[in-house]
C-alpha positions as CSV (number, residue, x, y, z in Angstrom):
1,M,11.3,-8.1,4.0
2,R,8.1,-9.8,3.3
3,I,5.0,-9.0,5.5
4,A,1.6,-10.4,5.1
5,N,-2.2,-9.7,7.0
6,C,-3.3,-13.0,6.3
7,G,-5.8,-13.7,8.5
8,L,-6.2,-17.5,8.4
9,R,-7.1,-19.8,11.3
10,I,-7.2,-23.2,11.8
11,E,-9.7,-24.9,14.5
12,R,-9.2,-28.0,16.0
13,R,-12.2,-29.5,18.2
14,D,-10.9,-32.6,19.2
15,P,-7.0,-33.3,19.7
16,I,-7.5,-37.2,19.8
17,A,-9.6,-37.1,17.0
18,V,-6.9,-36.6,13.7
19,S,-6.2,-39.9,12.5
20,A,-2.8,-41.3,11.1
21,A,-4.2,-40.6,7.6
22,A,-5.1,-36.9,8.1
23,L,-1.4,-36.1,9.3
24,P,0.3,-35.8,6.1
25,L,-2.3,-33.2,5.3
26,V,-1.9,-31.2,8.3
27,A,1.5,-31.3,7.8
28,A,1.8,-29.8,4.1
29,L,-1.0,-27.2,5.2
30,A,1.0,-25.8,8.5
31,F,4.1,-26.4,5.7
32,A,1.9,-23.9,3.7
33,L,1.3,-21.6,5.7
34,A,4.4,-21.3,7.4
35,L,6.0,-19.8,4.0
36,P,7.3,-16.3,4.0
37,G,4.1,-13.8,3.1
38,C,1.6,-16.1,3.4
39,S,0.9,-16.3,-0.3
40,V,-1.7,-18.8,-0.4
41,G,-4.5,-17.8,-2.4
42,L,-3.0,-14.3,-4.0
43,P,-2.6,-13.6,-7.4
44,P,0.4,-14.0,-9.2
45,D,1.5,-10.5,-9.3
46,V,0.5,-10.0,-5.6
47,A,2.1,-12.7,-4.0
48,D,5.9,-12.1,-4.2
49,L,5.3,-8.5,-2.9
50,G,6.8,-6.9,0.1
51,Y,3.5,-6.1,2.0
52,V,0.4,-7.6,1.3
53,N,-3.1,-6.0,3.2
54,R,-5.4,-9.5,2.8
55,D,-8.3,-7.2,4.4
56,Q,-8.4,-4.2,2.4
57,R,-6.7,-6.1,-0.8
58,F,-4.0,-4.3,-1.3
59,A,0.1,-4.6,-2.0
60,L,3.2,-3.0,-2.6
61,D,7.1,-3.6,-2.3
62,V,8.7,-2.0,0.6
63,P,11.9,-0.7,0.0
64,A,15.1,-2.3,1.8
65,G,15.9,-0.4,5.1
66,W,12.4,0.9,5.6
67,A,10.2,-0.4,8.7
68,V,6.0,-1.2,7.8
69,R,3.6,0.2,10.8
70,E,0.3,-1.3,10.4
71,M,-2.7,0.9,11.3
72,T,-6.6,0.7,11.5
73,G,-9.1,2.9,10.1
74,T,-8.5,4.5,6.5
75,T,-4.5,4.2,6.8
76,P,-4.2,1.0,7.2
77,V,-0.3,1.1,6.6
78,I,2.6,3.4,6.8
79,L,5.9,2.8,5.4
80,S,8.9,4.7,6.7
81,G,12.2,5.1,5.1
82,P,15.7,6.2,7.4
83,E,15.8,9.5,8.4
84,S,18.2,11.9,6.6
85,A,18.7,15.6,6.5
86,G,17.7,16.2,3.2
87,A,14.5,14.3,3.3
88,G,13.7,14.2,7.0
89,R,11.8,10.7,7.2
90,P,10.4,10.0,4.0
91,N,7.3,7.9,3.8
92,I,4.9,6.3,2.0
93,N,1.1,5.8,3.4
94,V,-2.2,4.1,1.9
95,T,-5.4,5.3,2.0
96,V,-8.4,3.0,1.5
97,V,-11.9,5.1,0.3
98,P,-15.1,2.8,0.1
99,S,-16.4,3.3,-3.2
100,C,-19.4,4.9,-3.7
101,D,-22.0,4.4,-6.4
102,G,-19.9,3.4,-8.6
103,M,-17.0,5.9,-8.2
104,T,-14.5,6.1,-11.0
105,L,-11.0,7.3,-11.2
106,E,-11.8,10.4,-12.4
107,D,-14.2,10.9,-9.4
108,L,-11.4,10.1,-6.9
109,V,-8.7,12.3,-8.4
110,Q,-11.2,15.4,-8.7
111,T,-12.5,15.2,-5.0
112,S,-8.7,14.8,-3.8
113,R,-7.6,17.8,-5.6
114,K,-10.4,20.0,-4.3
115,G,-9.3,18.9,-0.8
116,L,-5.5,19.4,-1.6
117,A,-6.0,22.8,-3.0
118,R,-7.2,24.2,0.3
119,L,-4.3,23.3,2.2
120,P,-1.7,26.1,2.8
121,G,0.8,26.6,0.3
122,F,-0.3,24.2,-2.3
123,R,1.4,23.9,-5.7
124,L,0.4,21.4,-8.4
125,D,3.8,20.3,-10.2
126,S,2.8,17.7,-12.4
127,E,0.2,14.9,-13.0
128,G,-0.8,12.5,-15.4
129,E,-1.7,8.7,-16.3
130,A,-0.2,5.7,-14.6
131,A,-1.0,2.1,-14.3
132,A,-1.1,0.0,-11.1
133,G,-0.9,-3.7,-12.2
134,R,-4.0,-4.0,-14.7
135,H,-5.8,-0.9,-13.5
136,R,-5.6,2.6,-14.6
137,A,-4.4,4.9,-12.2
138,W,-3.3,8.5,-12.2
139,T,-0.2,10.3,-10.1
140,A,0.0,14.1,-9.1
141,T,3.0,15.6,-7.6
142,F,2.6,18.7,-5.5
143,E,3.9,21.0,-2.3
144,E,2.2,21.9,0.3
145,S,3.0,23.7,4.0
146,S,0.6,22.6,6.4
147,S,2.8,21.7,8.8
148,D,6.2,23.6,9.9
149,R,8.2,23.3,6.6
150,A,7.0,22.7,3.1
151,V,6.6,18.7,2.3
152,R,6.9,17.6,-1.1
153,Q,4.5,15.1,-2.0
154,R,3.1,12.1,-4.9
155,Q,0.4,10.9,-5.3
156,L,-0.7,7.5,-7.2
157,Y,-5.0,7.1,-7.4
158,V,-6.4,3.8,-8.0
159,V,-10.0,2.4,-8.3
160,A,-10.2,-1.2,-8.5
161,G,-12.6,-3.8,-6.3
162,G,-15.5,-1.7,-5.2
163,R,-12.6,1.0,-3.3
164,G,-10.5,3.5,-4.0
165,Y,-6.6,3.8,-3.1
166,I,-4.5,6.7,-2.9
167,A,-0.6,5.8,-1.9
168,T,1.0,8.8,-0.8
169,A,4.8,9.7,-1.1
170,A,6.7,12.1,1.2
171,S,9.5,13.9,1.8
172,L,11.6,17.5,2.3
173,P,11.6,18.9,-1.1
174,E,15.3,19.0,-1.1
175,G,15.6,15.3,-0.5
176,F,12.9,14.0,-2.6
177,A,14.8,13.8,-6.1
178,A,16.7,11.3,-3.6
179,Q,14.0,9.5,-2.7
180,E,12.1,9.2,-6.0
181,P,13.6,5.8,-6.8
182,A,12.3,3.9,-3.8
183,F,8.8,6.2,-4.3
184,D,8.6,5.1,-7.6
185,A,9.3,1.1,-7.4
186,C,6.7,1.1,-4.5
187,F,4.3,3.0,-6.8
188,R,4.8,0.4,-9.6
189,S,4.8,-2.1,-7.7
190,F,1.4,-1.4,-6.2
191,R,-1.6,-3.9,-7.0
192,A,-4.9,-3.2,-5.3
193,G,-8.5,-5.2,-5.7
194,W,-7.8,-8.5,-6.8
């Protein structure tokens, strides 16, 4: 599955004014824009990923069988897996935070950790360094129970291109291990700030 947020527009002022010499160029451009994923102008490590958000400048692979829901605001996309008894409906969402005065990865992690610590039933299980393309990243795995049931989550933190990115993978605790390959594939493929 390839989904792209391209934002490209072609304007024609006078439909009769297109000369015969320009037709091959117009045909080539139309063909290029019709290619899956609309990868024109993207870095090579981004162009082949399953989901690309040009506006917020991030991309990641989408697990087979998962749905993509684009939204507006600070969480521009949610990926949802098939529902199961053990995992509930596993999902990954990406939150984009505008960077303020040279925010570092450490700043983003510390600010997020303070917010997480206030969640009911919060328990940090593990955390450590990671990578997102050429950018340093950090992951944290935890459980919390701010809804009716406990939820196990893993977050990937990245600061790139003047923004902070937090990709959050979540499922019910009893199904998390079965979803880890899909979560890990998304996190390994995550690119931002090109």
